[in-house]
C-alpha positions, 0 to 999 in steps of 0.5 A, a space after each residue: 500500500 505504501 509503495 502504491 501511494 508513493 508511486 501515485 505521488 510521484 506520478 502527480 509530481 511528474 504530471 505537475 512538472 510536465 504541465 509547468 514546463 509546457 506552460 513555460 514553453 507556451 509563454 516563451 513562444 508567446 513572448 517571441 511573437 506577441 509583439 511582432 507587429 509592433 517590432 516591425 514598426 519599431 524598425 521603421 526609420 524617420 520619416 515613416 516611423 511613429 511614436 510608440 506609447 508604452 504605459 505602465 499601470 500599477 503601484 509603487 514599484 513601477 512608479 520607482 519608490 525605493 525606501 522612506 518615500 524616495 523615488 528613483 524613477 530613471 532606474 525603475 523598470 519602466 525607464 530601464 525598459 525604454 533604454 533597452 528598446 532604444 538600444 535594440 531599435 535605434 530608429 524608434 521613438 518610444 514614450 514610457 508613460 507611468 500611470 502607476 500610483 504608490 499605495 494603490 491596488 487594482 480596484 483603484 486602478 480600474 476606476 481611473 483606467 479609461 481617463 488616466 490610462 487609455 487617454 495615452 493611447 497605449 500600444 502596450 500596457 503593463 499591469 503590476 498591482 499584485 503586491 497591494 492587491 493582498 489588501 483586497 483579496 483574490 476575488 476582488 483583484 481578479 474582477 478589477 484585473 479582468 476589467 482593465 484587460 478587457 477594456 485595453 483589448 477592446 481599445 486595441 492595446 497589447 497587454 502584458 501582465 506582471 506577477 509581483 516582485 518579492 516581499 521579504 516578509 513572505 516566504 517566496 518558496 511557499 505556495 501558500 502565501 498571498 503573493 504566490 496565490 495572486 501570482 497563480 491567478 495572474 498566470 491564469 488571467 494571461 492564459 484566459 485572455 491570451 496576453 503577455 506575462 512577465 512572471 517576475 515572482 517565478 523568476 525571483 523565486 528561482 534566484 532565491 534558491 541560490 542567493 538571498 533576495 535582500 540583494 535585490 531589495 531597497 526595503 522589504 517590498 520594494 526592489 532596488 536598481 538591481 531588481 528593477 534591471 532584472 524585471 526590465 530584462 524579462 520585459 525585453 524578451 517581448 521586444 527582442 528582434 528575432 532577425 
């Protein structure tokens, strides 16, 4: 009986591992192709090019808060992403626009979405709210994220969702923490709507297996410049020129 249970658990683990690897492969394929049309436009030189707008919507992390209320905007991942893209596409004209507000959660972001986000005519929208969504719970957060995703897609915007960056007060190795549960919900939303996903939480979780995450943090729930660079590098996967 013990051997049967042990084999059953092994099969469940193998099944979960295969499902995870398949999901990762799907996400890599999507990252390579999701913004193909936009990448074509980024290659166009003056005078036939146009301005591309990237909008980053969320809380204090994309806003660039470090610690004690100090901001470091130019070293936050929205602006590091702009630098990546400018280096990658030397003819491009790209605006990085942050509509993020420190302390805000997804319900608040959804309420001002049409007036404060879509008015910038985003070509690509990045949503990063999960750190603060712990205060409203999974169900309310899901409803708010779905509203923003659906409004953006209806407008014609490409959407990339971000799972949260770490909070050192939670055990990133655990699957039972609030951030782990919100991360899983965001992955599900990306799959449901077939939009982009930057799985910051999974990436930092992998790092945590070999080194302490404090080296990537300016305070318990805000990444430092090194952490922001890590997220920006992950975002670049969507903009890499395959030619």
